[in-house]
N, C-alpha and C positions, 0 to 999 in steps of 0.2 A: 460726557464727564470724564471717562477714562482717557480720551484723547487729550483733554486739557491737562490731566495729571501727568500724562506722558510728556507733553511739552514743558510743563512746569519742572518736572524732575530733570529733564535734559538741560534745561536752562540753568537750574541750580548747579548741576554738574559742571557746566561751562564756567560758572563763577569760580570754581576751584581750579579747573584746568581747561583752557579753551579748546584744546585739541583732542582730548579723549572722547567726548561725546560726538564730535564731528567724525572721528575715525570709526567709532562704534556704529553710528548710523550708516555711514558710507559702506563699510564692510558688510554689515548685515543686509543692506539693501541689495548688494551684489550677490551674496551667497545664500540668502534665505528669503522666505516670504514674510518674515516678521516685520519688515519695514518696507512700505510702499511709498516711494517719493512722489509727491504731486508734480504737476507740470511746472517746469521752470527750475526744478531742483535736481534734474538728472545729473548735472555736473558733479554733484556731491558723491556719486557712486563711481565716478571716473577714476581708474586706477592711477593715472598720472597725478590727479589732484590729491588722492589719498597718499601717494608717495611723498608729496610736498608736505602734507599735514603730518605725516609720520616723522619727517626730518625736523619739522618745527617742534613736534612733541619731544623728540630726543633732546633738542636744545633746551626746551623748557624744563625737562626732567633734570638736567645737569645744573642749569643756572639757578633754579629755585632752591637748590640745596646748599648754596654757598652763602654764608652770612654776608650781609651788606649788599652783595650782588642781587640777592633775592628781593631786596627793597627796590632797587632800580628796575628789576624785572617786573615787579608789581606795578610800578608807575607806567611802564610801557603797556602792560596788559590791561590797563584801565580802559583802553579802547578795544582791544582784541577780545577780551572775555565777554563783555556785553554784546558785541557784534556776533560772536559765536552763539551766544544764548538766543539771539533773535533768529539766526539761521536754523538752529536745531528745533526751536519751537515751531517755526513755520514749515520746515522740511518734513516734519512728521504728521502733517495735515491737522495739527492740533487746532490751528486758528480756524480752519474751515469747518471742523467738526465740533467745535466747542458748543456743547448742548444743542447740536444741530441748528445752530444759529445762522439764519440767512444773512443777517447783518455782518457777522464775522466773516462769512464766506465772501461777501461783497467788499469788505474792507480788510484786505490782507495785511495792511500796515499795523493793524491792531495786534496781530500775532507777533509781529516783529517787536512791537513796543512791549508786550507782555514778557517776551523772552529777554529783551534788553534789561528791563527793570529787575527781573528776577536774578539774572546773572550779575548785574551791577551791585545789587544788595549783598550778595554772597561775597563778591570780590572786595567790597568795601570793608567787610568784617575781616576777611583774610588779610588784606593789606594793612589794616590797623593793628591787628594782633601780632603779625610777624615781628616787627621791631621790638615789641614788648617781650616776646618769647626769646628773641635773640639776646636782648639785654639781660634777661633773667637767667639765662643758661650759659652765658658767655659764648654764644654762637653755636653751642653743641646741639641745641634743640632744632636748628634749621633743617637738617636732613631728615630728622625723625618726623617732624611735623609735616614737612613737604611730602614725605612718603605716605603718611596717613591721608593727606589731602588728595594725592593721586589715587590711592586706593578708594577713597570716598567718592571721587569723581567717576571712577570706573564702576564701582558698585551702584551708585545712584543712576548711572546711565542704563545699566542692565535692569535694575529694578523698575525704572521708568518705562522701559519697553516691554518687559515680561510680567511684572507684578505692579502695575501702576497704583493700585490702592495703597500699597506700602509707602508710596511717596509722601502721603500725609504723615505717617509715623516718622519718616526720615526728616521731614521738614520740622516737625515738633522737636525732635532731638537737636537739630541744628539751631533752632530758635533758643533752646535752653543753653546750649554751648556758647552761642553768640552773646547772650545776656551775661553769662559768667565771664567771658573774655573781655567784654566791654567794662564790666566792673573791675576786673583785674587790671586792665590798662589804666583806668582812672586812678586806682590806688597807687600804681607804680609812678604815674606822672605826679600825683600829689606828693609822694615821698621825695621825688627828685626836686620838686619846687621847694619843699621844706628844707632839704639839705642845702640848696643854693641860697635860700634866705638866711640860713644859719651860718653861712661861711663869712668870715670877716673880709671886708674889702681891702684890697692891696693898693 
């Protein structure tokens, strides 16, 4: 159960930022015993690979804080973040250890699928909310929200690895925030449609 929560937490973190959980898992696998990578995932602890991930993280860190550019970045990350979620879920042995399930161990694709779905769900909320936040704040909210998302990704990654039971609390908080953001986005779109409908034709 704890392994499943670890994988789920890391996948959720990947939905916010694809590179932070990859970097956290890889570095900890190298420097500590907190992460033991299963066969086939040793590449994730390679310092060369981690250097590339770090460069991509820096690019993501900058681009995601620029209004309008962040929306384009989110479109590109629609593939990257779910893929990262699948990697970190599987790389932490979550799939093989899920409730000590033999079926999960014999079907590693299921771990990938679980990670992809979790990361994609988080990414979808993030990508839908960002244009609304930018429009509502004149673009000034982009760097603030992006910084919060980066901190959330790092925090969720560490919680998933060291305090996996708290992943349930974090997911509950995220679910409430997602519900609020979706309602906010719908209200904003409804107001825009109403304004357009009220404008005289030229």
